[in-house]
HTML snippet that shows the backbone in 3Dmol.js (N, CA, C, O; Angstrom):
<script src="https://3Dmol.org/build/3Dmol-min.js"></script>
<div id="view" style="width:600px;height:400px;position:relative"></div>
<script>
const pdb = `
ATOM      1  N   MET A   1       0.793  -0.924  -0.074  1.00  0.00           N
ATOM      2  CA  MET A   1      -0.050  -0.009   0.061  1.00  0.00           C
ATOM      3  C   MET A   1       0.713   1.336  -0.205  1.00  0.00           C
ATOM      4  O   MET A   1       1.650   1.537   0.568  1.00  0.00           O
ATOM      5  N   LYS A   2       0.536   2.070  -0.938  1.00  0.00           N
ATOM      6  CA  LYS A   2       1.442   3.078  -1.116  1.00  0.00           C
ATOM      7  C   LYS A   2       0.741   4.521  -0.527  1.00  0.00           C
ATOM      8  O   LYS A   2      -0.429   4.733  -0.844  1.00  0.00           O
ATOM      9  N   PHE A   3       1.320   5.322   0.167  1.00  0.00           N
ATOM     10  CA  PHE A   3       0.756   6.272   0.879  1.00  0.00           C
ATOM     11  C   PHE A   3       0.701   7.441  -0.340  1.00  0.00           C
ATOM     12  O   PHE A   3       1.686   7.649  -1.050  1.00  0.00           O
ATOM     13  N   GLU A   4      -0.389   8.076  -0.475  1.00  0.00           N
ATOM     14  CA  GLU A   4      -0.619   9.323  -1.351  1.00  0.00           C
ATOM     15  C   GLU A   4      -1.156  10.479  -0.586  1.00  0.00           C
ATOM     16  O   GLU A   4      -2.340  10.459  -0.251  1.00  0.00           O
ATOM     17  N   PRO A   5      -0.499  11.345  -0.324  1.00  0.00           N
ATOM     18  CA  PRO A   5      -0.967  12.511   0.664  1.00  0.00           C
ATOM     19  C   PRO A   5      -2.161  13.654  -0.215  1.00  0.00           C
ATOM     20  O   PRO A   5      -2.009  14.330  -1.233  1.00  0.00           O
ATOM     21  N   SER A   6      -3.118  13.514   0.533  1.00  0.00           N
ATOM     22  CA  SER A   6      -3.945  14.505   0.001  1.00  0.00           C
ATOM     23  C   SER A   6      -3.514  16.029  -0.064  1.00  0.00           C
ATOM     24  O   SER A   6      -2.646  16.438   0.707  1.00  0.00           O
ATOM     25  N   PRO A   7      -4.228  17.020  -1.147  1.00  0.00           N
ATOM     26  CA  PRO A   7      -3.609  18.294  -1.117  1.00  0.00           C
ATOM     27  C   PRO A   7      -3.264  18.986   0.441  1.00  0.00           C
ATOM     28  O   PRO A   7      -2.175  19.357   0.880  1.00  0.00           O
ATOM     29  N   LYS A   8      -4.238  19.002   0.909  1.00  0.00           N
ATOM     30  CA  LYS A   8      -4.072  19.285   2.204  1.00  0.00           C
ATOM     31  C   LYS A   8      -3.150  19.041   3.478  1.00  0.00           C
ATOM     32  O   LYS A   8      -2.780  19.802   4.372  1.00  0.00           O
ATOM     33  N   ASP A   9      -2.923  17.722   3.230  1.00  0.00           N
ATOM     34  CA  ASP A   9      -1.647  16.974   3.941  1.00  0.00           C
ATOM     35  C   ASP A   9      -0.039  17.300   2.998  1.00  0.00           C
ATOM     36  O   ASP A   9       1.072  17.150   3.507  1.00  0.00           O
ATOM     37  N   LEU A  10      -0.284  17.757   1.582  1.00  0.00           N
ATOM     38  CA  LEU A  10       0.932  17.855   1.326  1.00  0.00           C
ATOM     39  C   LEU A  10       1.306  19.256   1.252  1.00  0.00           C
ATOM     40  O   LEU A  10       2.458  19.587   0.968  1.00  0.00           O
ATOM     41  N   ALA A  11       0.138  20.318   1.560  1.00  0.00           N
ATOM     42  CA  ALA A  11       0.427  21.711   1.930  1.00  0.00           C
ATOM     43  C   ALA A  11       1.076  21.944   3.299  1.00  0.00           C
ATOM     44  O   ALA A  11       1.929  22.818   3.455  1.00  0.00           O
ATOM     45  N   ILE A  12       0.607  21.052   4.400  1.00  0.00           N
ATOM     46  CA  ILE A  12       1.191  21.234   5.617  1.00  0.00           C
ATOM     47  C   ILE A  12       2.494  20.682   5.629  1.00  0.00           C
ATOM     48  O   ILE A  12       3.304  21.184   6.409  1.00  0.00           O
ATOM     49  N   LEU A  13       2.944  19.470   4.702  1.00  0.00           N
ATOM     50  CA  LEU A  13       4.167  19.042   4.648  1.00  0.00           C
ATOM     51  C   LEU A  13       5.074  20.267   4.267  1.00  0.00           C
ATOM     52  O   LEU A  13       5.920  20.661   5.070  1.00  0.00           O
ATOM     53  N   LEU A  14       4.907  20.855   3.080  1.00  0.00           N
ATOM     54  CA  LEU A  14       5.309  22.117   2.491  1.00  0.00           C
ATOM     55  C   LEU A  14       5.652  22.868   3.040  1.00  0.00           C
ATOM     56  O   LEU A  14       6.829  23.230   3.007  1.00  0.00           O
ATOM     57  N   ALA A  15       4.458  23.570   3.999  1.00  0.00           N
ATOM     58  CA  ALA A  15       4.806  24.596   5.163  1.00  0.00           C
ATOM     59  C   ALA A  15       5.656  24.287   6.157  1.00  0.00           C
ATOM     60  O   ALA A  15       6.269  25.194   6.719  1.00  0.00           O
ATOM     61  N   ASN A  16       5.813  23.049   6.504  1.00  0.00           N
ATOM     62  CA  ASN A  16       6.605  22.704   7.749  1.00  0.00           C
ATOM     63  C   ASN A  16       7.871  22.514   7.281  1.00  0.00           C
ATOM     64  O   ASN A  16       8.841  22.656   8.025  1.00  0.00           O
ATOM     65  N   ARG A  17       7.981  22.184   6.044  1.00  0.00           N
ATOM     66  CA  ARG A  17       9.784  22.009   5.661  1.00  0.00           C
ATOM     67  C   ARG A  17      10.106  23.294   5.285  1.00  0.00           C
ATOM     68  O   ARG A  17      11.276  23.654   5.415  1.00  0.00           O
ATOM     69  N   SER A  18       9.175  24.149   4.786  1.00  0.00           N
ATOM     70  CA  SER A  18       9.335  25.759   4.483  1.00  0.00           C
ATOM     71  C   SER A  18       9.943  26.088   5.629  1.00  0.00           C
ATOM     72  O   SER A  18      11.108  26.471   5.522  1.00  0.00           O
ATOM     73  N   PHE A  19       9.474  26.044   6.685  1.00  0.00           N
ATOM     74  CA  PHE A  19       9.678  26.527   8.028  1.00  0.00           C
ATOM     75  C   PHE A  19      10.857  26.173   8.703  1.00  0.00           C
ATOM     76  O   PHE A  19      11.521  26.929   9.412  1.00  0.00           O
ATOM     77  N   CYS A  20      11.138  24.761   8.405  1.00  0.00           N
ATOM     78  CA  CYS A  20      12.471  24.254   9.084  1.00  0.00           C
ATOM     79  C   CYS A  20      13.703  24.717   8.034  1.00  0.00           C
ATOM     80  O   CYS A  20      14.834  24.829   8.506  1.00  0.00           O
ATOM     81  N   LEU A  21      13.485  24.972   6.677  1.00  0.00           N
ATOM     82  CA  LEU A  21      14.628  25.299   5.796  1.00  0.00           C
ATOM     83  C   LEU A  21      14.643  27.067   6.167  1.00  0.00           C
ATOM     84  O   LEU A  21      15.734  27.629   6.078  1.00  0.00           O
ATOM     85  N   LEU A  22      13.679  27.715   6.487  1.00  0.00           N
ATOM     86  CA  LEU A  22      13.766  29.189   7.366  1.00  0.00           C
ATOM     87  C   LEU A  22      14.695  29.438   8.421  1.00  0.00           C
ATOM     88  O   LEU A  22      15.354  30.464   8.584  1.00  0.00           O
ATOM     89  N   ARG A  23      14.685  28.235   9.240  1.00  0.00           N
ATOM     90  CA  ARG A  23      15.503  27.905  10.529  1.00  0.00           C
ATOM     91  C   ARG A  23      16.846  28.168  10.245  1.00  0.00           C
ATOM     92  O   ARG A  23      17.632  28.952  10.778  1.00  0.00           O
ATOM     93  N   LEU A  24      17.030  27.094   8.974  1.00  0.00           N
ATOM     94  CA  LEU A  24      18.395  26.903   8.448  1.00  0.00           C
ATOM     95  C   LEU A  24      19.157  27.774   7.619  1.00  0.00           C
ATOM     96  O   LEU A  24      20.309  27.540   7.256  1.00  0.00           O
ATOM     97  N   GLY A  25      18.374  28.961   7.277  1.00  0.00           N
ATOM     98  CA  GLY A  25      19.053  30.412   6.399  1.00  0.00           C
ATOM     99  C   GLY A  25      18.851  29.926   5.086  1.00  0.00           C
ATOM    100  O   GLY A  25      19.569  30.414   4.214  1.00  0.00           O
ATOM    101  N   ARG A  26      17.995  29.037   4.754  1.00  0.00           N
ATOM    102  CA  ARG A  26      17.828  28.438   3.037  1.00  0.00           C
ATOM    103  C   ARG A  26      16.873  29.021   2.479  1.00  0.00           C
ATOM    104  O   ARG A  26      15.906  28.376   2.073  1.00  0.00           O
ATOM    105  N   GLY A  27      16.959  30.414   2.342  1.00  0.00           N
ATOM    106  CA  GLY A  27      15.712  31.373   2.078  1.00  0.00           C
ATOM    107  C   GLY A  27      15.356  30.867   1.097  1.00  0.00           C
ATOM    108  O   GLY A  27      14.154  30.607   1.141  1.00  0.00           O
ATOM    109  N   LYS A  28      16.112  30.427  -0.327  1.00  0.00           N
ATOM    110  CA  LYS A  28      15.263  30.380  -1.745  1.00  0.00           C
ATOM    111  C   LYS A  28      14.902  28.843  -1.686  1.00  0.00           C
ATOM    112  O   LYS A  28      14.168  28.406  -2.573  1.00  0.00           O
ATOM    113  N   ASP A  29      15.292  28.129  -0.860  1.00  0.00           N
ATOM    114  CA  ASP A  29      14.847  26.730  -0.605  1.00  0.00           C
ATOM    115  C   ASP A  29      13.447  26.840   0.308  1.00  0.00           C
ATOM    116  O   ASP A  29      12.520  26.366  -0.349  1.00  0.00           O
ATOM    117  N   ALA A  30      13.132  27.182   1.243  1.00  0.00           N
ATOM    118  CA  ALA A  30      12.047  27.567   1.546  1.00  0.00           C
ATOM    119  C   ALA A  30      11.177  28.395   1.259  1.00  0.00           C
ATOM    120  O   ALA A  30      10.164  28.440   1.956  1.00  0.00           O
ATOM    121  N   LEU A  31      11.396  29.565  -0.215  1.00  0.00           N
ATOM    122  CA  LEU A  31      10.665  30.236  -0.628  1.00  0.00           C
ATOM    123  C   LEU A  31      10.286  28.870  -1.981  1.00  0.00           C
ATOM    124  O   LEU A  31       9.157  28.956  -2.466  1.00  0.00           O
ATOM    125  N   SER A  32      10.836  28.172  -2.306  1.00  0.00           N
ATOM    126  CA  SER A  32      10.330  26.953  -3.032  1.00  0.00           C
ATOM    127  C   SER A  32       9.115  26.170  -2.515  1.00  0.00           C
ATOM    128  O   SER A  32       8.100  25.938  -3.172  1.00  0.00           O
ATOM    129  N   ASP A  33       9.321  25.845  -1.421  1.00  0.00           N
ATOM    130  CA  ASP A  33       8.441  25.156  -0.804  1.00  0.00           C
ATOM    131  C   ASP A  33       7.217  26.027  -0.555  1.00  0.00           C
ATOM    132  O   ASP A  33       6.133  25.586  -0.936  1.00  0.00           O
ATOM    133  N   ALA A  34       7.259  26.944  -0.093  1.00  0.00           N
ATOM    134  CA  ALA A  34       6.267  27.902   0.521  1.00  0.00           C
ATOM    135  C   ALA A  34       5.137  28.356  -1.128  1.00  0.00           C
ATOM    136  O   ALA A  34       3.911  28.409  -1.220  1.00  0.00           O
ATOM    137  N   ASP A  35       6.257  28.612  -2.229  1.00  0.00           N
ATOM    138  CA  ASP A  35       5.393  28.784  -3.575  1.00  0.00           C
ATOM    139  C   ASP A  35       4.669  27.258  -3.678  1.00  0.00           C
ATOM    140  O   ASP A  35       3.465  27.360  -3.912  1.00  0.00           O
ATOM    141  N   ALA A  36       5.041  26.173  -3.581  1.00  0.00           N
ATOM    142  CA  ALA A  36       4.650  24.958  -3.964  1.00  0.00           C
ATOM    143  C   ALA A  36       3.377  24.891  -3.039  1.00  0.00           C
ATOM    144  O   ALA A  36       2.325  24.460  -3.511  1.00  0.00           O
ATOM    145  N   CYS A  37       3.452  25.305  -1.741  1.00  0.00           N
ATOM    146  CA  CYS A  37       2.538  24.968  -0.665  1.00  0.00           C
ATOM    147  C   CYS A  37       1.400  26.458  -1.223  1.00  0.00           C
ATOM    148  O   CYS A  37       0.202  26.191  -1.128  1.00  0.00           O
ATOM    149  N   THR A  38       1.597  27.310  -1.539  1.00  0.00           N
ATOM    150  CA  THR A  38       0.272  27.756  -1.861  1.00  0.00           C
ATOM    151  C   THR A  38      -0.363  27.642  -3.512  1.00  0.00           C
ATOM    152  O   THR A  38      -1.495  27.870  -3.939  1.00  0.00           O
ATOM    153  N   MET A  39       0.968  27.161  -4.249  1.00  0.00           N
ATOM    154  CA  MET A  39      -0.229  26.344  -5.106  1.00  0.00           C
ATOM    155  C   MET A  39      -1.036  24.882  -4.932  1.00  0.00           C
ATOM    156  O   MET A  39      -2.127  24.701  -5.472  1.00  0.00           O
ATOM    157  N   VAL A  40      -0.622  24.249  -4.423  1.00  0.00           N
ATOM    158  CA  VAL A  40      -1.485  23.017  -3.790  1.00  0.00           C
ATOM    159  C   VAL A  40      -2.890  23.685  -2.969  1.00  0.00           C
ATOM    160  O   VAL A  40      -4.005  23.163  -2.980  1.00  0.00           O
ATOM    161  N   ARG A  41      -2.597  24.691  -2.417  1.00  0.00           N
ATOM    162  CA  ARG A  41      -3.774  24.893  -1.279  1.00  0.00           C
ATOM    163  C   ARG A  41      -3.472  26.635  -1.412  1.00  0.00           C
ATOM    164  O   ARG A  41      -2.748  27.346  -0.715  1.00  0.00           O
ATOM    165  N   PRO A  42      -4.302  26.970  -2.547  1.00  0.00           N
ATOM    166  CA  PRO A  42      -4.224  28.378  -2.344  1.00  0.00           C
ATOM    167  C   PRO A  42      -4.913  29.260  -1.627  1.00  0.00           C
ATOM    168  O   PRO A  42      -4.788  30.482  -1.710  1.00  0.00           O
ATOM    169  N   ARG A  43      -5.978  28.406  -0.593  1.00  0.00           N
ATOM    170  CA  ARG A  43      -6.855  29.599   0.201  1.00  0.00           C
ATOM    171  C   ARG A  43      -6.172  29.339   1.776  1.00  0.00           C
ATOM    172  O   ARG A  43      -6.532  29.745   2.881  1.00  0.00           O
ATOM    173  N   TRP A  44      -5.339  28.711   1.463  1.00  0.00           N
ATOM    174  CA  TRP A  44      -4.921  28.871   3.183  1.00  0.00           C
ATOM    175  C   TRP A  44      -3.774  29.844   3.314  1.00  0.00           C
ATOM    176  O   TRP A  44      -2.926  30.019   2.439  1.00  0.00           O
ATOM    177  N   PRO A  45      -3.822  30.558   4.659  1.00  0.00           N
ATOM    178  CA  PRO A  45      -2.938  31.681   4.855  1.00  0.00           C
ATOM    179  C   PRO A  45      -1.704  31.446   5.159  1.00  0.00           C
ATOM    180  O   PRO A  45      -0.755  32.153   4.816  1.00  0.00           O
ATOM    181  N   LYS A  46      -1.632  30.199   5.977  1.00  0.00           N
ATOM    182  CA  LYS A  46      -0.340  29.803   6.317  1.00  0.00           C
ATOM    183  C   LYS A  46       1.063  29.897   5.403  1.00  0.00           C
ATOM    184  O   LYS A  46       2.167  30.380   5.653  1.00  0.00           O
ATOM    185  N   GLY A  47       0.495  29.191   4.191  1.00  0.00           N
ATOM    186  CA  GLY A  47       1.433  29.116   2.762  1.00  0.00           C
ATOM    187  C   GLY A  47       2.041  30.685   2.693  1.00  0.00           C
ATOM    188  O   GLY A  47       3.253  30.750   2.488  1.00  0.00           O
ATOM    189  N   TYR A  48       1.459  31.702   2.815  1.00  0.00           N
ATOM    190  CA  TYR A  48       1.434  32.872   2.068  1.00  0.00           C
ATOM    191  C   TYR A  48       2.471  33.518   3.452  1.00  0.00           C
ATOM    192  O   TYR A  48       3.679  33.739   3.361  1.00  0.00           O
ATOM    193  N   TYR A  49       1.767  33.691   4.471  1.00  0.00           N
ATOM    194  CA  TYR A  49       2.931  33.614   5.842  1.00  0.00           C
ATOM    195  C   TYR A  49       4.584  33.065   5.522  1.00  0.00           C
ATOM    196  O   TYR A  49       5.614  33.739   5.556  1.00  0.00           O
ATOM    197  N   ARG A  50       4.400  31.499   5.184  1.00  0.00           N
ATOM    198  CA  ARG A  50       5.692  31.117   4.845  1.00  0.00           C
ATOM    199  C   ARG A  50       6.454  31.931   3.800  1.00  0.00           C
ATOM    200  O   ARG A  50       7.517  32.536   3.941  1.00  0.00           O
ATOM    201  N   LYS A  51       5.621  31.805   2.643  1.00  0.00           N
ATOM    202  CA  LYS A  51       6.168  32.734   1.497  1.00  0.00           C
ATOM    203  C   LYS A  51       6.810  33.862   1.810  1.00  0.00           C
ATOM    204  O   LYS A  51       7.963  33.931   1.385  1.00  0.00           O
ATOM    205  N   GLY A  52       6.209  35.209   2.730  1.00  0.00           N
ATOM    206  CA  GLY A  52       6.333  36.109   2.919  1.00  0.00           C
ATOM    207  C   GLY A  52       7.878  36.055   4.020  1.00  0.00           C
ATOM    208  O   GLY A  52       8.767  36.890   4.188  1.00  0.00           O
ATOM    209  N   ALA A  53       7.707  34.979   4.479  1.00  0.00           N
ATOM    210  CA  ALA A  53       8.648  35.111   5.994  1.00  0.00           C
ATOM    211  C   ALA A  53      10.155  34.620   4.830  1.00  0.00           C
ATOM    212  O   ALA A  53      11.314  34.962   5.066  1.00  0.00           O
ATOM    213  N   ALA A  54       9.750  33.838   3.708  1.00  0.00           N
ATOM    214  CA  ALA A  54      11.277  33.181   2.856  1.00  0.00           C
ATOM    215  C   ALA A  54      11.791  34.326   2.204  1.00  0.00           C
ATOM    216  O   ALA A  54      12.990  34.530   2.014  1.00  0.00           O
ATOM    217  N   LEU A  55      10.667  35.227   1.793  1.00  0.00           N
ATOM    218  CA  LEU A  55      11.139  36.493   1.319  1.00  0.00           C
ATOM    219  C   LEU A  55      11.816  37.572   1.784  1.00  0.00           C
ATOM    220  O   LEU A  55      12.651  38.228   1.162  1.00  0.00           O
ATOM    221  N   MET A  56      11.380  37.765   3.056  1.00  0.00           N
ATOM    222  CA  MET A  56      12.075  38.719   4.182  1.00  0.00           C
ATOM    223  C   MET A  56      13.393  38.485   4.418  1.00  0.00           C
ATOM    224  O   MET A  56      14.181  39.428   4.360  1.00  0.00           O
ATOM    225  N   LEU A  57      13.932  36.890   4.789  1.00  0.00           N
ATOM    226  CA  LEU A  57      15.156  36.366   4.550  1.00  0.00           C
ATOM    227  C   LEU A  57      16.056  36.645   3.424  1.00  0.00           C
ATOM    228  O   LEU A  57      17.261  36.882   3.503  1.00  0.00           O
ATOM    229  N   GLN A  58      15.331  36.590   2.370  1.00  0.00           N
ATOM    230  CA  GLN A  58      16.148  37.369   1.243  1.00  0.00           C
ATOM    231  C   GLN A  58      16.397  38.487   1.096  1.00  0.00           C
ATOM    232  O   GLN A  58      17.167  38.898   0.228  1.00  0.00           O
ATOM    233  N   GLU A  59      15.615  39.409   2.160  1.00  0.00           N
ATOM    234  CA  GLU A  59      15.569  40.954   1.749  1.00  0.00           C
ATOM    235  C   GLU A  59      14.890  41.508   0.506  1.00  0.00           C
ATOM    236  O   GLU A  59      15.219  42.491  -0.158  1.00  0.00           O
ATOM    237  N   ASP A  60      13.562  40.416   0.277  1.00  0.00           N
ATOM    238  CA  ASP A  60      12.828  40.972  -0.859  1.00  0.00           C
ATOM    239  C   ASP A  60      11.391  41.601  -0.204  1.00  0.00           C
ATOM    240  O   ASP A  60      10.226  41.209  -0.259  1.00  0.00           O
ATOM    241  N   TYR A  61      12.026  42.734   0.423  1.00  0.00           N
ATOM    242  CA  TYR A  61      10.825  43.180   1.390  1.00  0.00           C
ATOM    243  C   TYR A  61       9.361  43.277   0.732  1.00  0.00           C
ATOM    244  O   TYR A  61       8.321  42.807   1.194  1.00  0.00           O
ATOM    245  N   GLU A  62       9.584  44.213  -0.808  1.00  0.00           N
ATOM    246  CA  GLU A  62       8.065  44.404  -1.259  1.00  0.00           C
ATOM    247  C   GLU A  62       7.584  43.066  -1.725  1.00  0.00           C
ATOM    248  O   GLU A  62       6.391  42.999  -1.429  1.00  0.00           O
ATOM    249  N   LYS A  63       8.031  41.823  -2.403  1.00  0.00           N
ATOM    250  CA  LYS A  63       7.428  40.803  -2.440  1.00  0.00           C
ATOM    251  C   LYS A  63       7.133  40.281  -1.040  1.00  0.00           C
ATOM    252  O   LYS A  63       5.914  40.220  -0.877  1.00  0.00           O
ATOM    253  N   ALA A  64       7.607  40.006  -0.305  1.00  0.00           N
ATOM    254  CA  ALA A  64       7.276  39.720   1.534  1.00  0.00           C
ATOM    255  C   ALA A  64       5.943  40.621   1.744  1.00  0.00           C
ATOM    256  O   ALA A  64       4.898  40.194   2.233  1.00  0.00           O
ATOM    257  N   SER A  65       6.109  41.603   1.405  1.00  0.00           N
ATOM    258  CA  SER A  65       4.675  42.386   2.142  1.00  0.00           C
ATOM    259  C   SER A  65       3.332  41.989   1.151  1.00  0.00           C
ATOM    260  O   SER A  65       2.185  41.941   1.593  1.00  0.00           O
ATOM    261  N   GLU A  66       3.768  41.661  -0.545  1.00  0.00           N
ATOM    262  CA  GLU A  66       2.598  41.128  -0.992  1.00  0.00           C
ATOM    263  C   GLU A  66       2.420  39.929  -0.608  1.00  0.00           C
ATOM    264  O   GLU A  66       1.246  39.699  -0.319  1.00  0.00           O
ATOM    265  N   ALA A  67       3.295  38.862  -0.461  1.00  0.00           N
ATOM    266  CA  ALA A  67       2.622  37.753   0.069  1.00  0.00           C
ATOM    267  C   ALA A  67       1.862  37.735   1.678  1.00  0.00           C
ATOM    268  O   ALA A  67       0.980  36.960   2.046  1.00  0.00           O
ATOM    269  N   PHE A  68       2.617  39.024   2.608  1.00  0.00           N
ATOM    270  CA  PHE A  68       1.694  38.568   3.718  1.00  0.00           C
ATOM    271  C   PHE A  68       0.335  39.600   3.595  1.00  0.00           C
ATOM    272  O   PHE A  68      -0.545  39.484   4.448  1.00  0.00           O
ATOM    273  N   GLU A  69       0.211  40.473   2.654  1.00  0.00           N
ATOM    274  CA  GLU A  69      -0.990  40.790   2.504  1.00  0.00           C
ATOM    275  C   GLU A  69      -2.148  40.012   1.802  1.00  0.00           C
ATOM    276  O   GLU A  69      -3.329  40.275   2.030  1.00  0.00           O
ATOM    277  N   ASP A  70      -1.692  38.920   0.830  1.00  0.00           N
ATOM    278  CA  ASP A  70      -2.294  38.003   0.526  1.00  0.00           C
ATOM    279  C   ASP A  70      -2.779  37.052   1.261  1.00  0.00           C
ATOM    280  O   ASP A  70      -3.852  36.538   0.945  1.00  0.00           O
ATOM    281  N   GLY A  71      -1.995  36.589   2.515  1.00  0.00           N
ATOM    282  CA  GLY A  71      -2.220  35.848   3.687  1.00  0.00           C
ATOM    283  C   GLY A  71      -3.495  36.885   4.292  1.00  0.00           C
ATOM    284  O   GLY A  71      -4.578  36.372   4.574  1.00  0.00           O
ATOM    285  N   LEU A  72      -3.331  37.991   4.420  1.00  0.00           N
ATOM    286  CA  LEU A  72      -4.338  38.871   5.407  1.00  0.00           C
ATOM    287  C   LEU A  72      -5.408  38.807   4.284  1.00  0.00           C
ATOM    288  O   LEU A  72      -6.524  38.698   4.792  1.00  0.00           O
ATOM    289  N   LYS A  73      -5.434  38.831   3.231  1.00  0.00           N
ATOM    290  CA  LYS A  73      -7.033  38.803   2.546  1.00  0.00           C
ATOM    291  C   LYS A  73      -7.523  37.263   2.692  1.00  0.00           C
ATOM    292  O   LYS A  73      -8.673  37.081   2.289  1.00  0.00           O
ATOM    293  N   LEU A  74      -7.041  36.448   3.054  1.00  0.00           N
ATOM    294  CA  LEU A  74      -7.431  35.173   3.419  1.00  0.00           C
ATOM    295  C   LEU A  74      -8.102  34.979   4.629  1.00  0.00           C
ATOM    296  O   LEU A  74      -9.149  34.340   4.731  1.00  0.00           O
ATOM    297  N   ASP A  75      -7.367  35.658   5.766  1.00  0.00           N
ATOM    298  CA  ASP A  75      -7.569  35.634   7.153  1.00  0.00           C
ATOM    299  C   ASP A  75      -7.469  37.228   7.676  1.00  0.00           C
ATOM    300  O   ASP A  75      -6.515  37.564   8.378  1.00  0.00           O
ATOM    301  N   PRO A  76      -8.220  37.919   7.398  1.00  0.00           N
ATOM    302  CA  PRO A  76      -7.898  39.100   8.189  1.00  0.00           C
ATOM    303  C   PRO A  76      -7.591  39.477   9.713  1.00  0.00           C
ATOM    304  O   PRO A  76      -7.053  40.498  10.142  1.00  0.00           O
ATOM    305  N   THR A  77      -8.006  38.539  10.303  1.00  0.00           N
ATOM    306  CA  THR A  77      -8.138  38.420  12.016  1.00  0.00           C
ATOM    307  C   THR A  77      -6.420  37.844  12.512  1.00  0.00           C
ATOM    308  O   THR A  77      -6.051  37.927  13.683  1.00  0.00           O
ATOM    309  N   ASN A  78      -5.653  37.359  11.557  1.00  0.00           N
ATOM    310  CA  ASN A  78      -4.365  36.424  11.726  1.00  0.00           C
ATOM    311  C   ASN A  78      -3.521  37.435  12.193  1.00  0.00           C
ATOM    312  O   ASN A  78      -3.144  38.372  11.490  1.00  0.00           O
ATOM    313  N   ALA A  79      -3.204  37.260  13.420  1.00  0.00           N
ATOM    314  CA  ALA A  79      -2.391  37.998  14.159  1.00  0.00           C
ATOM    315  C   ALA A  79      -0.830  37.989  13.726  1.00  0.00           C
ATOM    316  O   ALA A  79      -0.054  38.912  13.480  1.00  0.00           O
ATOM    317  N   ASP A  80      -0.715  36.919  13.729  1.00  0.00           N
ATOM    318  CA  ASP A  80       0.808  36.443  13.093  1.00  0.00           C
ATOM    319  C   ASP A  80       1.073  37.118  11.987  1.00  0.00           C
ATOM    320  O   ASP A  80       2.001  37.921  12.083  1.00  0.00           O
ATOM    321  N   ILE A  81       0.492  37.029  10.878  1.00  0.00           N
ATOM    322  CA  ILE A  81       0.732  37.635   9.502  1.00  0.00           C
ATOM    323  C   ILE A  81       0.406  39.310   9.504  1.00  0.00           C
ATOM    324  O   ILE A  81       1.010  40.087   8.765  1.00  0.00           O
ATOM    325  N   ALA A  82      -0.496  39.666  10.321  1.00  0.00           N
ATOM    326  CA  ALA A  82      -0.593  41.435  10.485  1.00  0.00           C
ATOM    327  C   ALA A  82       0.608  41.860  11.315  1.00  0.00           C
ATOM    328  O   ALA A  82       0.691  43.087  11.273  1.00  0.00           O
ATOM    329  N   ASN A  83       1.684  41.254  12.139  1.00  0.00           N
ATOM    330  CA  ASN A  83       2.727  41.480  12.439  1.00  0.00           C
ATOM    331  C   ASN A  83       3.818  41.739  11.901  1.00  0.00           C
ATOM    332  O   ASN A  83       4.569  42.697  12.077  1.00  0.00           O
ATOM    333  N   ALA A  84       3.941  40.416  10.891  1.00  0.00           N
ATOM    334  CA  ALA A  84       4.775  40.436   9.773  1.00  0.00           C
ATOM    335  C   ALA A  84       4.437  41.385   8.951  1.00  0.00           C
ATOM    336  O   ALA A  84       5.537  41.751   8.536  1.00  0.00           O
ATOM    337  N   LEU A  85       3.797  41.911   8.531  1.00  0.00           N
ATOM    338  CA  LEU A  85       3.418  42.638   7.777  1.00  0.00           C
ATOM    339  C   LEU A  85       4.144  44.024   7.966  1.00  0.00           C
ATOM    340  O   LEU A  85       4.671  44.594   7.011  1.00  0.00           O
ATOM    341  N   ARG A  86       4.146  44.552   9.274  1.00  0.00           N
ATOM    342  CA  ARG A  86       3.952  45.607   9.928  1.00  0.00           C
ATOM    343  C   ARG A  86       5.676  45.746  10.130  1.00  0.00           C
ATOM    344  O   ARG A  86       6.149  46.692  10.759  1.00  0.00           O
TER     345      ARG A  86
END
`;
const viewer = $3Dmol.createViewer("view");
viewer.addModel(pdb, "pdb");
viewer.setStyle({}, {cartoon: {color: "spectrum"}});
viewer.zoomTo();
viewer.render();
</script>
């Protein structure tokens, strides 16, 4: 029996790996996983939060702001994303 993750499971895995890569200082790889996460699950704010964090690590503040804003559009009450945007 082969495990086939659902899109939701795959998005969670990608977001978590993106976080780990961020902690390792590997911004480009973290961004790649965050982008994949938002493609798999485009209505999940956490993917955009991870994307913004990866872009911040790469010092691309304009694109990071856009990613955080996209996340806030999906969840306007998300304090973590709002704080990151500030």
